PASEBA-1860 file (N, C-alpha, C; in nm, 3 decimals):
! residues 75
1> MNIKFSRH> -2.195/-2.304/-9.009/-2.117/-2.410/-8.950/-2.152/-2.544/-9.014 ~ -2.054/-2.630/-9.022/-2.070/-2.764/-9.077/-2.103/-2.860/-8.963 ~ -2.206/-2.943/-8.979/-2.248/-3.037/-8.875/-2.222/-3.178/-8.923 ~ -2.146/-3.254/-8.841/-2.115/-3.394/-8.871/-2.170/-3.481/-8.758 ~ -2.208/-3.604/-8.791/-2.258/-3.699/-8.692/-2.159/-3.814/-8.679 ~ -2.122/-3.848/-8.555/-2.037/-3.964/-8.534/-2.117/-4.090/-8.562 ~ -2.049/-4.201/-8.580/-2.117/-4.327/-8.603/-2.207/-4.362/-8.485 ~ -2.158/-4.335/-8.365/-2.238/-4.361/-8.244/-2.365/-4.278/-8.245
9> AKRRAKLY> -2.354/-4.151/-8.280/-2.471/-4.062/-8.283/-2.574/-4.110/-8.386 ~ -2.527/-4.156/-8.500/-2.619/-4.207/-8.603/-2.692/-4.331/-8.553 ~ -2.621/-4.419/-8.483/-2.684/-4.540/-8.430/-2.786/-4.509/-8.321 ~ -2.754/-4.415/-8.232/-2.849/-4.374/-8.126/-2.973/-4.311/-8.189 ~ -2.952/-4.227/-8.289/-3.065/-4.162/-8.355/-3.158/-4.264/-8.419 ~ -3.100/-4.364/-8.483/-3.181/-4.469/-8.546/-3.255/-4.551/-8.440 ~ -3.187/-4.583/-8.330/-3.247/-4.662/-8.223/-3.368/-4.592/-8.161 ~ -3.358/-4.461/-8.142/-3.464/-4.385/-8.075/-3.552/-4.306/-8.172
17> DISESIII> -3.541/-4.331/-8.301/-3.621/-4.262/-8.404/-3.608/-4.110/-8.396 ~ -3.486/-4.063/-8.386/-3.458/-3.919/-8.386/-3.402/-3.886/-8.524 ~ -3.470/-3.800/-8.598/-3.420/-3.766/-8.731/-3.306/-3.664/-8.721 ~ -3.214/-3.671/-8.816/-3.101/-3.579/-8.816/-3.148/-3.435/-8.833 ~ -3.260/-3.415/-8.900/-3.310/-3.278/-8.920/-3.351/-3.213/-8.788 ~ -3.401/-3.292/-8.693/-3.437/-3.237/-8.561/-3.311/-3.186/-8.492 ~ -3.205/-3.265/-8.493/-3.080/-3.226/-8.429/-3.020/-3.104/-8.499 ~ -3.022/-3.104/-8.631/-2.968/-2.991/-8.706/-3.045/-2.863/-8.676
25> NILTNMNL> -3.178/-2.871/-8.668/-3.259/-2.753/-8.635/-3.226/-2.699/-8.497 ~ -3.205/-2.788/-8.400/-3.170/-2.744/-8.265/-3.034/-2.674/-8.265 ~ -2.938/-2.733/-8.333/-2.801/-2.679/-8.331/-2.785/-2.550/-8.410 ~ -2.860/-2.534/-8.520/-2.844/-2.412/-8.600/-2.902/-2.290/-8.530 ~ -2.992/-2.310/-8.437/-3.052/-2.198/-8.364/-2.975/-2.160/-8.239 ~ -2.857/-2.219/-8.218/-2.779/-2.192/-8.098/-2.648/-2.121/-8.134 ~ -2.604/-2.037/-8.042/-2.473/-1.970/-8.056/-2.374/-2.050/-7.972 ~ -2.291/-2.131/-8.037/-2.203/-2.224/-7.968/-2.058/-2.177/-7.973
33> SQGEHEII> -1.990/-2.189/-7.858/-1.848/-2.156/-7.852/-1.765/-2.283/-7.870 ~ -1.634/-2.268/-7.878/-1.545/-2.383/-7.894/-1.553/-2.473/-7.771 ~ -1.532/-2.604/-7.791/-1.531/-2.699/-7.680/-1.645/-2.797/-7.688 ~ -1.665/-2.871/-7.576/-1.772/-2.969/-7.570/-1.892/-2.911/-7.496 ~ -2.011/-2.951/-7.542/-2.135/-2.902/-7.484/-2.235/-3.016/-7.467 ~ -2.316/-3.007/-7.361/-2.429/-3.097/-7.342/-2.554/-3.011/-7.352 ~ -2.644/-3.048/-7.442/-2.766/-2.971/-7.465/-2.884/-3.060/-7.431 ~ -2.974/-3.009/-7.347/-3.096/-3.082/-7.314/-3.212/-2.995/-7.361
41> KEVIGFKY> -3.295/-3.050/-7.449/-3.398/-2.971/-7.514/-3.529/-3.050/-7.522 ~ -3.639/-2.987/-7.485/-3.772/-3.047/-7.502/-3.808/-3.038/-7.651 ~ -3.852/-3.148/-7.707/-3.889/-3.153/-7.848/-4.029/-3.212/-7.860 ~ -4.114/-3.147/-7.938/-4.250/-3.197/-7.959/-4.244/-3.333/-8.028 ~ -4.321/-3.427/-7.977/-4.324/-3.561/-8.035/-4.244/-3.662/-7.955 ~ -4.167/-3.616/-7.857/-4.089/-3.705/-7.772/-4.138/-3.694/-7.629 ~ -4.149/-3.809/-7.563/-4.198/-3.813/-7.425/-4.097/-3.749/-7.330 ~ -3.969/-3.769/-7.358/-3.862/-3.717/-7.273/-3.781/-3.613/-7.351
49> PLKIVISV> -3.713/-3.523/-7.280/-3.627/-3.427/-7.350/-3.508/-3.498/-7.415 ~ -3.456/-3.440/-7.521/-3.341/-3.498/-7.591/-3.212/-3.442/-7.532 ~ -3.116/-3.530/-7.512/-2.984/-3.489/-7.470/-2.891/-3.504/-7.590 ~ -2.822/-3.396/-7.621/-2.730/-3.394/-7.734/-2.593/-3.353/-7.682 ~ -2.492/-3.435/-7.708/-2.355/-3.404/-7.668/-2.278/-3.373/-7.795 ~ -2.216/-3.254/-7.798/-2.145/-3.211/-7.919/-2.005/-3.161/-7.885 ~ -1.923/-3.156/-7.987/-1.791/-3.097/-7.978/-1.779/-2.994/-8.090 ~ -1.732/-2.874/-8.056/-1.716/-2.768/-8.156/-1.567/-2.738/-8.171
57> ENDIITVI> -1.516/-2.757/-8.293/-1.377/-2.723/-8.324/-1.375/-2.646/-8.455 ~ -1.310/-2.532/-8.453/-1.304/-2.443/-8.568/-1.446/-2.413/-8.615 ~ -1.484/-2.457/-8.734/-1.618/-2.428/-8.786/-1.697/-2.557/-8.803 ~ -1.659/-2.663/-8.727/-1.723/-2.793/-8.741/-1.786/-2.835/-8.608 ~ -1.915/-2.868/-8.613/-1.986/-2.923/-8.498/-1.995/-3.074/-8.519 ~ -1.942/-3.151/-8.423/-1.952/-3.296/-8.429/-2.049/-3.342/-8.322 ~ -2.156/-3.411/-8.365/-2.253/-3.466/-8.271/-2.196/-3.598/-8.222 ~ -2.166/-3.605/-8.092/-2.106/-3.725/-8.034/-2.214/-3.828/-8.002
65> TNYPLKKG> -2.323/-3.784/-7.939/-2.434/-3.873/-7.909/-2.562/-3.792/-7.895 ~ -2.675/-3.860/-7.907/-2.806/-3.798/-7.887/-2.904/-3.908/-7.849 ~ -2.986/-3.879/-7.746/-3.081/-3.978/-7.697/-3.185/-3.912/-7.607 ~ -3.300/-3.978/-7.583/-3.398/-3.925/-7.490/-3.345/-3.938/-7.347 ~ -3.355/-3.832/-7.270/-3.304/-3.829/-7.133/-3.414/-3.879/-7.040 ~ -3.404/-4.005/-6.999/-3.507/-4.068/-6.918/-3.480/-4.057/-6.769 ~ -3.356/-4.040/-6.730/-3.320/-4.037/-6.588/-3.286/-3.896/-6.544 ~ -3.314/-3.867/-6.418/-3.273/-3.740/-6.361/-3.356/-3.622/-6.405
73> IKK> -3.481/-3.643/-6.445/-3.567/-3.533/-6.487/-3.636/-3.474/-6.365 ~ -3.619/-3.345/-6.346/-3.682/-3.277/-6.232/-3.797/-3.191/-6.284 ~ -3.916/-3.222/-6.241/-4.032/-3.140/-6.281/-4.118/-3.111/-6.163
END
């Protein structure tokens, strides 16, 4: 699958020091169906889990946004 980043996603990643390789590694290990998805994943090196919002159309995954999820964490 081809992975593209929206301009918003690139800006959020830069703001929160999230490298594109981290997002790509998370997405390549998932079996994704068509449509929009919200993924929340614990990543080593981040205090909070990462939230990734994506859209899957045909063979293209578009990352809409990605950021550390600071609110609504239940532990």
